[in-house]
C-alpha positions in Angstrom: 0.0 0.0 0.0 1.5 3.3 -1.0 1.5 6.3 1.3 0.5 9.8 0.4 1.9 13.0 1.9 -0.6 14.7 4.2 -0.7 18.6 4.0 0.3 20.1 7.3 -0.3 23.8 7.2 -3.6 24.1 5.3 -4.8 27.3 7.0 -1.8 29.3 6.0 -1.7 30.9 2.6 1.3 29.9 0.4 4.0 32.4 -0.4 4.6 32.9 -4.1 7.0 35.9 -4.3 9.3 36.6 -1.4 7.0 37.1 1.6 3.9 37.9 -0.5 0.9 35.6 -0.8 -1.0 35.2 -4.1 -3.8 37.6 -2.8 -1.3 40.2 -1.5 0.7 40.2 -4.7 -2.3 40.7 -7.0 -3.7 43.4 -4.7 -0.5 45.4 -4.9 -0.2 44.8 -8.7 -3.8 46.0 -9.2 -3.2 49.1 -7.1 0.0 49.8 -9.1 -2.0 49.4 -12.4 -4.6 51.8 -11.2 -1.9 54.3 -10.3 -0.3 53.9 -13.7 -3.6 54.6 -15.4 -4.1 57.7 -13.3 -0.6 58.8 -14.2 -1.5 59.0 -17.9 -5.0 60.5 -17.4 -4.6 63.1 -14.6 -2.3 66.1 -14.0 0.9 65.2 -11.9 -0.3 66.9 -8.7 -3.6 65.1 -8.7 -1.8 61.9 -9.6 0.5 62.2 -6.5 -2.4 62.6 -4.1 -4.6 59.9 -5.7 -1.6 57.4 -5.9 -0.8 57.9 -2.3 -4.4 57.4 -1.2 -4.8 54.3 -3.5 -1.5 52.7 -2.4 -2.2 53.3 1.3 -5.6 51.7 0.9 -4.2 48.7 -1.0 -1.4 48.2 1.6 -3.9 48.2 4.4 -6.2 45.8 2.6 -3.3 43.5 1.8 -1.4 43.4 5.1 -3.6 44.4 8.0 -5.4 41.7 9.9 -7.6 42.0 13.0 -7.8 38.8 15.1 -6.7 36.8 12.1 -9.4 38.2 9.8 -8.7 40.6 6.9 -9.7 44.2 7.2 -12.2 43.9 4.5 -14.1 41.2 6.4 -14.0 43.3 9.6 -15.4 46.4 7.8 -18.1 44.3 6.1 -19.1 42.7 9.5 -19.1 46.1 11.1 -21.4 47.6 8.4 -23.7 44.6 8.6 -24.0 45.0 12.4 -24.6 48.8 12.1 -27.3 48.4 9.4 -28.8 45.0 10.5 -31.7 44.4 12.9 -30.8 44.1 16.5 -32.7 41.8 18.9 -32.3 42.3 22.6 -33.7 39.4 24.6 -33.0 40.2 28.2 -33.6 43.3 30.2 -33.7 43.9 34.0 -37.1 44.6 35.4 -37.8 48.2 36.3 -35.4 49.6 33.7 -36.1 50.8 30.2 -33.3 48.9 28.5 -35.2 47.5 25.5 -35.1 49.5 22.2 -38.3 51.0 21.0 -38.2 49.1 17.7 -38.5 45.7 19.4 -42.0 44.2 19.5 -43.3 43.1 22.9 -44.5 39.6 22.8 -47.8 39.0 24.6 -47.8 35.7 26.5 -51.1 33.8 27.0 -51.9 32.6 30.4 -51.5 28.8 30.7 -54.8 26.9 30.7 -55.4 25.5 34.2 -56.1 21.8 34.1 -58.0 20.5 37.1 -56.1 18.1 39.2 -57.2 14.5 39.1 -59.4 13.3 42.0 -57.8 10.9 44.3 -59.3 7.4 44.2 -58.9 4.8 46.9 -56.0 2.6 46.3 -56.8 -0.8 44.8 -53.8 -2.2 46.6 -55.4 -1.4 50.0 -58.7 -2.8 48.8 -57.0 -6.1 47.9 -55.2 -6.1 51.3 -58.5 -5.8 53.1 -60.0 -8.6 51.1 -57.1 -10.9 52.0 -57.3 -10.0 55.7 -61.0 -10.7 55.7 -60.5 -14.1 54.3 -58.2 -15.2 57.1 
């Protein structure tokens, strides 16, 4: 039976050029291409400002990670939280901690079921019958 090599570091991106991963390399190359296009289309002073802004943004996107998540993921999660619906489920009695947008749920009172009536035990009746026979 032949053995196959088992990948060891599957969560880490592979490096393709020096210390750059595939994603980082193409982000930097794309940012450079955009700066090159702006160089030919815009005046030089506008090009310097735009290129600096673009390259800083691309470098932050390519290299900055927050708790092992890319900055793009963090920003999208933040925007989703800010825009999304919030549901608070617990609040202390006597305080006004719930947001006004939350609907109050009305709870129905449980239906009271009458307790079953106690019947004399059949075991005691059988015991009395046995004692009477003696």
